[in-house]
C-alpha positions as CSV (number, residue, x, y, z in Angstrom):
1,M,141.7,-30.8,-111.1
2,P,141.8,-33.8,-113.4
3,S,142.9,-32.9,-116.5
4,T,141.3,-33.2,-119.9
5,A,142.0,-36.3,-121.1
6,D,141.7,-38.5,-117.5
7,Q,138.1,-35.8,-117.3
8,Q,136.9,-37.9,-120.9
9,A,138.5,-41.6,-119.7
10,L,136.0,-40.9,-116.1
11,K,133.4,-40.3,-118.8
12,D,133.8,-43.3,-121.2
13,F,134.7,-45.2,-117.9
14,A,130.3,-43.7,-116.0
15,L,128.8,-43.9,-119.6
16,S,129.9,-47.8,-120.3
17,I,128.1,-48.2,-116.5
18,V,125.4,-46.8,-118.0
19,R,125.1,-48.7,-120.9
20,G,125.5,-52.1,-119.3
21,Q,122.8,-51.5,-116.6
22,T,119.3,-51.2,-115.6
23,N,117.9,-47.7,-115.1
24,V,117.0,-48.8,-111.4
25,Y,120.8,-49.4,-110.6
26,V,121.9,-46.4,-112.0
27,K,119.2,-44.4,-110.3
28,E,120.7,-45.1,-107.0
29,L,124.1,-44.3,-108.0
30,L,123.0,-40.6,-109.2
31,R,120.7,-41.1,-105.7
32,E,123.8,-40.7,-103.3
33,H,125.5,-37.7,-104.7
34,G,122.2,-36.1,-105.2
35,I,122.4,-35.9,-109.1
36,R,119.5,-35.6,-110.9
37,I,118.3,-38.3,-112.2
38,G,116.0,-37.8,-115.5
39,A,113.6,-39.9,-117.0
40,S,115.7,-41.9,-119.8
41,K,119.0,-42.8,-119.6
42,Q,120.0,-40.3,-122.6
43,E,118.8,-38.4,-119.7
44,F,121.2,-40.5,-117.4
45,D,124.7,-40.0,-119.9
46,Q,123.8,-36.1,-120.2
47,N,123.3,-36.1,-116.3
48,L,126.6,-38.1,-115.5
49,I,128.7,-35.9,-117.5
50,D,127.5,-32.7,-116.1
51,A,127.9,-34.3,-113.4
52,I,131.7,-34.9,-113.8
53,D,132.3,-31.8,-115.8
54,E,131.1,-30.3,-112.1
55,G,132.5,-32.7,-110.0
56,L,130.0,-34.0,-108.1
57,L,131.3,-37.6,-108.7
58,T,134.7,-38.7,-109.2
59,R,136.5,-41.5,-110.3
60,E,136.5,-42.8,-106.3
61,H,132.8,-42.2,-106.0
62,L,132.2,-44.5,-109.4
63,E,134.5,-47.0,-108.0
64,T,133.1,-47.2,-104.2
65,W,129.6,-47.8,-105.5
66,L,130.7,-50.7,-107.8
67,Q,132.6,-51.9,-105.0
68,S,129.4,-51.9,-103.0
69,V,127.4,-54.0,-105.0
70,E,130.1,-56.4,-106.4
71,G,129.5,-57.9,-102.8
72,W,132.8,-58.5,-101.0
73,G,132.2,-59.0,-98.2
74,Q,129.0,-59.2,-95.4
75,Q,128.9,-63.1,-96.9
76,H,129.3,-67.0,-95.6
77,V,132.3,-68.5,-96.9
78,Y,133.1,-72.2,-97.0
79,A,136.5,-72.3,-97.2
80,Y,139.1,-75.5,-98.8
81,R,142.9,-76.0,-98.8
82,L,143.9,-77.6,-102.3
83,T,147.0,-79.9,-102.8
84,A,149.7,-79.1,-104.3
85,D,148.0,-81.5,-107.7
86,Q,144.3,-79.8,-107.5
87,A,146.4,-76.1,-107.0
88,K,149.1,-76.9,-110.4
89,P,146.5,-76.8,-113.5
90,F,144.5,-73.0,-112.3
91,A,148.4,-71.9,-111.7
92,T,148.2,-70.7,-114.8
93,E,146.2,-68.4,-117.0
94,A,146.7,-71.1,-120.3
95,G,145.8,-73.7,-118.4
96,A,142.6,-72.3,-116.4
97,H,141.4,-71.7,-119.8
98,Q,141.4,-74.9,-121.4
99,L,140.0,-76.6,-118.2
100,V,137.2,-74.2,-118.6
101,K,136.5,-74.9,-121.9
102,D,137.1,-78.8,-122.0
103,A,134.0,-78.1,-119.1
104,R,131.9,-76.1,-122.3
105,L,132.1,-73.0,-120.5
106,A,134.1,-71.0,-122.6
107,K,131.3,-68.2,-123.4
108,Y,131.9,-67.0,-119.9
109,W,135.4,-66.6,-119.6
110,R,137.0,-63.1,-119.8
111,K,139.8,-62.0,-120.3
112,R,142.3,-60.5,-117.6
113,T,141.5,-56.6,-117.3
114,A,142.0,-53.7,-114.7
115,E,138.2,-52.7,-114.7
116,P,137.4,-53.1,-111.4
117,T,133.9,-54.9,-112.1
118,H,131.2,-56.8,-114.2
119,L,128.8,-54.1,-115.5
120,E,125.8,-56.3,-116.6
121,F,123.3,-56.1,-113.8
122,P,120.3,-58.3,-113.7
123,D,116.7,-58.1,-114.5
124,D,115.5,-60.9,-112.9
125,E,116.3,-62.8,-108.9
126,D,117.7,-66.1,-110.4
127,L,121.1,-66.6,-110.1
128,H,122.8,-67.0,-113.8
129,L,126.4,-67.5,-114.4
130,V,127.7,-64.1,-115.9
131,S,131.4,-65.0,-116.5
132,I,135.0,-66.4,-115.8
133,T,137.9,-64.4,-115.1
134,Y,141.9,-64.5,-113.8
135,A,144.0,-62.6,-112.8
136,D,146.7,-65.0,-110.5
137,S,143.6,-66.7,-110.3
138,L,140.4,-68.8,-111.3
139,R,137.1,-66.5,-110.1
140,F,133.8,-67.5,-111.3
141,H,131.1,-64.7,-110.9
142,W,127.3,-65.2,-109.9
143,H,124.4,-62.5,-110.2
144,K,120.9,-62.3,-108.7
145,G,118.6,-59.4,-108.9
146,T,117.3,-58.6,-105.8
147,K,114.7,-55.5,-105.0
148,Y,114.1,-54.2,-101.2
149,W,111.6,-51.8,-100.5
150,V,112.8,-48.6,-98.7
151,R,110.2,-46.4,-96.7
152,T,112.0,-43.0,-95.5
153,R,110.8,-39.5,-94.5
154,E,111.8,-39.0,-98.4
155,E,109.2,-41.2,-99.4
156,E,106.4,-40.7,-96.5
157,Q,105.2,-37.8,-98.5
158,H,104.0,-39.9,-101.2
159,D,101.5,-41.7,-98.7
160,K,98.3,-41.2,-99.9
161,R,94.7,-40.3,-97.2
162,N,92.9,-43.3,-96.0
163,E,90.2,-44.6,-99.0
164,W,87.0,-46.5,-97.4
165,I,86.9,-49.5,-99.9
166,G,83.6,-52.2,-99.3
167,G,82.5,-50.9,-95.8
168,F,86.8,-50.9,-95.0
169,E,89.3,-48.5,-94.3
170,Y,92.9,-48.7,-96.1
171,Q,95.5,-46.7,-95.1
172,F,98.2,-46.3,-98.1
173,R,101.9,-45.9,-97.2
174,A,104.4,-45.7,-99.8
175,Y,107.7,-47.5,-100.1
176,R,110.7,-46.6,-102.9
177,G,111.7,-50.0,-104.6
178,R,115.6,-50.3,-104.2
179,S,117.3,-52.9,-106.4
180,M,120.5,-54.2,-105.9
181,R,123.1,-57.1,-107.7
182,E,124.1,-59.6,-105.2
183,V,127.1,-61.5,-106.7
184,M,128.0,-65.1,-105.4
185,R,131.5,-66.1,-106.5
186,F,134.4,-69.2,-106.2
187,E,137.6,-68.8,-106.3
188,I,140.5,-70.8,-106.9
189,Q,143.8,-69.4,-105.9
190,P,146.6,-71.9,-106.6
191,K,149.6,-69.7,-104.8
192,M,148.1,-69.9,-101.3
193,K,146.5,-73.5,-102.3
194,L,142.9,-72.6,-101.2
195,A,139.6,-72.2,-102.8
196,A,136.1,-70.3,-101.2
197,L,133.2,-69.9,-101.6
198,F,130.7,-67.0,-101.1
199,I,127.5,-67.1,-100.5
200,P,125.5,-63.9,-99.8
201,K,122.0,-66.0,-98.8
202,P,121.4,-65.9,-94.9
203,V,122.3,-69.7,-93.3
204,N,119.6,-72.4,-93.3
205,S,117.5,-71.1,-96.2
206,K,116.4,-72.3,-99.1
207,A,118.0,-69.8,-100.8
208,H,121.8,-71.0,-99.8
209,A,121.1,-74.4,-99.9
210,D,120.2,-74.0,-103.5
211,A,123.4,-71.3,-104.2
212,Y,125.2,-73.5,-103.1
213,A,123.9,-76.5,-104.7
214,N,124.5,-74.1,-108.1
215,A,127.8,-73.0,-107.4
216,T,129.2,-77.2,-106.4
217,K,127.8,-78.4,-109.7
218,T,129.2,-75.7,-111.1
219,M,132.8,-76.1,-110.4
220,G,132.3,-80.0,-110.8
221,K,132.6,-79.2,-114.4
222,V,136.3,-77.7,-114.3
223,L,138.2,-80.1,-111.1
224,D,136.9,-82.8,-108.6
225,F,134.8,-80.8,-106.4
226,D,134.1,-84.0,-103.8
227,A,137.4,-84.4,-103.9
228,V,138.0,-80.7,-103.0
229,A,135.1,-80.8,-100.6
230,K,136.7,-83.5,-98.0
231,R,139.4,-80.6,-97.4
232,P,137.7,-78.0,-95.8
233,L,139.3,-75.8,-93.9
234,L,140.4,-76.9,-90.8
235,V,138.0,-74.0,-88.4
236,A,137.9,-76.1,-86.0
237,E,141.6,-75.8,-85.3
238,V,141.7,-72.0,-86.5
239,I,139.7,-71.1,-83.5
240,K,141.9,-72.7,-80.5
241,N,144.9,-72.1,-82.3
242,L,144.6,-68.0,-83.4
243,D,143.1,-67.8,-79.6
244,Q,145.4,-69.5,-78.0
245,K,148.1,-67.6,-80.2
246,L,146.4,-64.1,-78.8
247,A,146.0,-64.5,-75.8
248,F,150.3,-65.2,-75.1
249,D,151.4,-62.6,-77.7
250,A,148.3,-59.8,-78.4
251,Q,150.6,-58.2,-81.3
252,A,151.1,-61.2,-82.9
253,E,148.6,-60.0,-85.3
254,D,146.2,-57.0,-86.0
255,V,143.1,-59.1,-84.2
256,R,141.5,-59.6,-81.4
257,P,138.9,-61.9,-79.6
258,Q,135.7,-61.1,-79.2
259,S,134.3,-64.5,-78.5
260,T,135.9,-68.2,-78.1
261,R,134.4,-71.9,-77.2
262,L,136.1,-74.2,-76.3
263,K,134.9,-77.7,-76.1
264,A,136.2,-81.4,-74.5
265,G,134.5,-83.8,-74.0
266,V,130.8,-83.5,-73.0
267,A,131.0,-79.7,-71.4
268,Y,132.4,-76.6,-72.7
269,V,133.8,-73.4,-71.9
270,E,133.5,-69.8,-73.7
271,F,135.0,-66.5,-72.7
272,S,133.0,-63.7,-74.6
273,G,132.8,-60.0,-74.3
274,V,129.4,-58.9,-73.1
275,S,128.8,-56.9,-76.4
276,Q,130.4,-57.3,-80.1
277,D,132.0,-54.6,-79.6
278,D,133.9,-55.5,-76.4
279,S,137.0,-58.3,-76.1
280,Y,137.0,-61.0,-74.2
281,F,140.6,-59.5,-72.9
282,D,139.1,-56.5,-71.6
283,S,138.4,-58.5,-68.2
284,A,141.1,-58.7,-66.1
285,G,139.2,-61.2,-64.9
286,V,137.9,-63.7,-67.5
287,K,141.9,-63.3,-69.0
288,R,143.3,-64.3,-66.2
289,V,141.5,-67.3,-66.6
290,R,142.0,-67.8,-69.7
291,D,145.6,-68.1,-69.1
292,S,145.4,-71.2,-66.7
293,L,145.4,-72.9,-70.1
294,R,148.9,-71.9,-71.1
295,S,150.6,-75.0,-72.1
296,D,150.2,-77.8,-75.5
297,T,149.2,-80.2,-72.6
298,D,146.1,-77.6,-71.3
299,I,144.5,-76.1,-74.4
300,G,145.4,-80.0,-76.0
301,G,142.5,-81.4,-75.4
302,F,140.7,-78.7,-76.7
303,T,139.1,-78.2,-79.8
304,G,137.4,-74.9,-81.2
305,T,133.3,-74.7,-81.8
306,A,132.8,-71.0,-82.2
307,G,134.9,-68.1,-82.2
308,T,134.9,-64.0,-83.1
309,F,137.6,-61.9,-83.5
310,R,138.3,-58.2,-85.0
311,F,140.0,-58.1,-87.6
312,D,141.5,-54.5,-87.5
313,G,140.2,-52.4,-89.9
314,L,138.4,-55.3,-91.7
315,G,135.5,-56.0,-88.9
316,R,134.3,-59.0,-87.5
317,V,134.7,-62.4,-88.7
318,E,133.2,-65.2,-87.0
319,L,134.3,-68.3,-87.5
320,F,131.3,-71.8,-87.0
321,A,133.8,-75.4,-86.3
322,A,129.9,-77.8,-86.8
323,D,129.4,-76.5,-91.0
324,K,132.9,-75.3,-91.2
325,R,131.7,-71.6,-92.1
326,I,133.5,-68.0,-91.7
327,R,131.1,-64.8,-91.9
328,L,132.0,-61.4,-93.0
329,W,130.0,-59.0,-91.8
330,S,131.8,-56.1,-93.5
331,S,132.0,-54.8,-96.5
332,L,135.3,-55.6,-98.0
333,T,137.4,-55.8,-101.1
334,A,138.6,-59.4,-102.1
335,D,142.4,-57.5,-101.1
336,T,141.0,-57.7,-97.9
337,V,138.6,-60.7,-97.9
338,W,141.5,-62.7,-98.9
339,K,144.1,-61.2,-96.4
340,I,141.9,-62.8,-93.9
341,L,141.2,-65.9,-95.2
342,G,145.2,-65.9,-95.9
343,T,145.4,-65.5,-91.6
344,L,142.8,-68.1,-90.1
345,A,144.4,-71.0,-92.7
346,H,148.1,-70.2,-90.8
347,Y,147.0,-71.1,-88.1
348,Q,145.0,-74.5,-89.3
349,R,148.6,-75.8,-86.9
350,P,149.3,-74.3,-83.8
351,R,151.6,-71.3,-84.0
């Protein structure tokens, strides 16, 4: 049983969420835990307090929900290698803050905080830069409101009878609007000498291209992004080197290859499991063929073009050499995302 002080701290935390969001977002939080919603934020306040007193809503529930709306994972990632000179100005909070001020972006700066998220939720569907934070890394946050329409058995009960209008029969089916917050980020990790752009929008869409342009334009005010863009993560080498390491040292990482495509000249060879849950390692015959590329000379003539790897407990990660892109398929945390990126960066060279 939490202490009285802990209970009060949780209530304050919960109420700060309510005050920072529009009604539609809070409704989803309450709905997920079977808590009565009410018709106004004042009622939400009381319902949240009652739910905490009754043990229906815990800090873990709140932080899990906030993590889900904060949007780590399930994104396309463009990672970049920073030189020592590029990383050095961001090594301290004071240095990073000065660069942000020089870029005339100081109004977005926030102090380092233990809070797990930013509580403002967007009311429209435009992508906005909402904050810049520093906690051993410099992180830019963009938010965008998005609405989805959901139809389940719960919504079916609100269907209306068919009506004849102007000589035609019309059918009226109920869908519930579910408002979500999409999050785009650019993060500079000076200790790792890495930077990365995280975009939630589908690749090859105008929204994806617009998001990329929005982010890179902003980042160009803080650093020489053209120079950074010339040093992307060596995705082709990562595909080949990670697969090669796992082929002959399966215990090297908590990773299993689902599929790998290697190109040599005008041809390619692909090793792949038959489903997203299978590894080609599970086929003894295919594994023997893969093992024929054992020496550096054997594998040296190939380059990786695509690869899908399963990170233990972290889900599926796809790599695409053509546009030097990483696709994260699972919901993750900031720490686990950077664990994955750190592992990939490690295999830019043979190991």
